[in-house]
VMD Tcl script that draws the C-alpha trace (Angstrom):
set ca {
  {35.55 6.47 6.73}
  {33.10 4.74 4.43}
  {31.30 3.36 7.32}
  {30.34 6.82 8.54}
  {28.64 7.35 5.12}
  {26.45 4.31 5.33}
  {28.88 1.59 3.67}
  {29.47 -1.74 5.13}
  {33.27 -2.40 5.20}
  {35.61 -4.95 6.48}
  {38.83 -4.73 8.60}
  {41.05 -7.49 7.36}
  {44.37 -8.38 9.30}
  {46.51 -11.37 9.96}
  {45.53 -12.07 13.50}
  {42.50 -11.57 15.90}
  {44.78 -9.52 17.99}
  {45.65 -7.07 15.19}
  {41.95 -6.98 14.21}
  {41.03 -6.11 17.85}
  {43.70 -3.31 17.95}
  {42.46 -2.05 14.65}
  {38.76 -2.09 15.79}
  {39.89 -0.17 19.06}
  {41.76 2.46 17.03}
  {38.81 3.02 14.78}
  {36.48 3.34 17.90}
  {38.92 6.00 19.41}
  {39.09 7.84 15.97}
  {35.29 7.96 15.95}
  {35.22 9.13 19.51}
  {37.75 11.83 18.85}
  {35.65 13.16 15.89}
  {32.70 13.28 18.24}
  {34.63 15.19 20.78}
  {35.87 17.70 18.07}
  {32.08 17.95 16.90}
  {32.90 16.98 13.41}
  {30.55 13.90 13.89}
  {27.52 13.53 16.02}
  {27.48 10.72 18.53}
  {24.59 8.95 16.53}
  {26.59 8.96 13.38}
  {29.61 7.47 15.07}
  {27.42 4.90 16.93}
  {25.83 3.95 13.53}
  {29.05 3.59 11.71}
  {30.93 1.24 14.11}
  {28.68 -1.73 13.63}
  {29.09 -1.37 9.83}
  {32.72 -2.35 10.28}
  {33.05 -6.12 9.91}
  {36.14 -8.10 10.95}
  {37.91 -10.67 8.87}
  {41.07 -12.71 9.19}
  {40.85 -13.98 5.57}
  {39.90 -12.66 2.20}
  {38.48 -16.00 1.38}
  {35.93 -15.80 4.44}
  {32.16 -15.82 3.55}
  {31.34 -15.13 7.08}
  {31.34 -11.95 9.00}
  {32.76 -11.95 12.55}
  {31.20 -8.98 14.70}
}
mol new
graphics top color blue
foreach p $ca { graphics top sphere $p radius 0.5 }
foreach p [lrange $ca 0 end-1] q [lrange $ca 1 end] { graphics top cylinder $p $q radius 0.2 }
display resetview
C-alpha cells in the first residue's frame, strides 16, 4: 500500500457507505500485517491517516 511508504492516497467510491466499508477493510488489513509482524504498529498508525476519502473525482476537498 502506498500509504505505508509515505504517500498520500485517496479512496474513491460511489457512496459514503462504500467508502466507510473500504476504510474498515484497509484498517483490518493494516492490523493483520501488524499481527503477522510484517509492519510495526507505528507504521500502520502513520499510514492510515494518509488515506483520504472521496466520493467524486472532481472534489477539491479531502474528507477525513
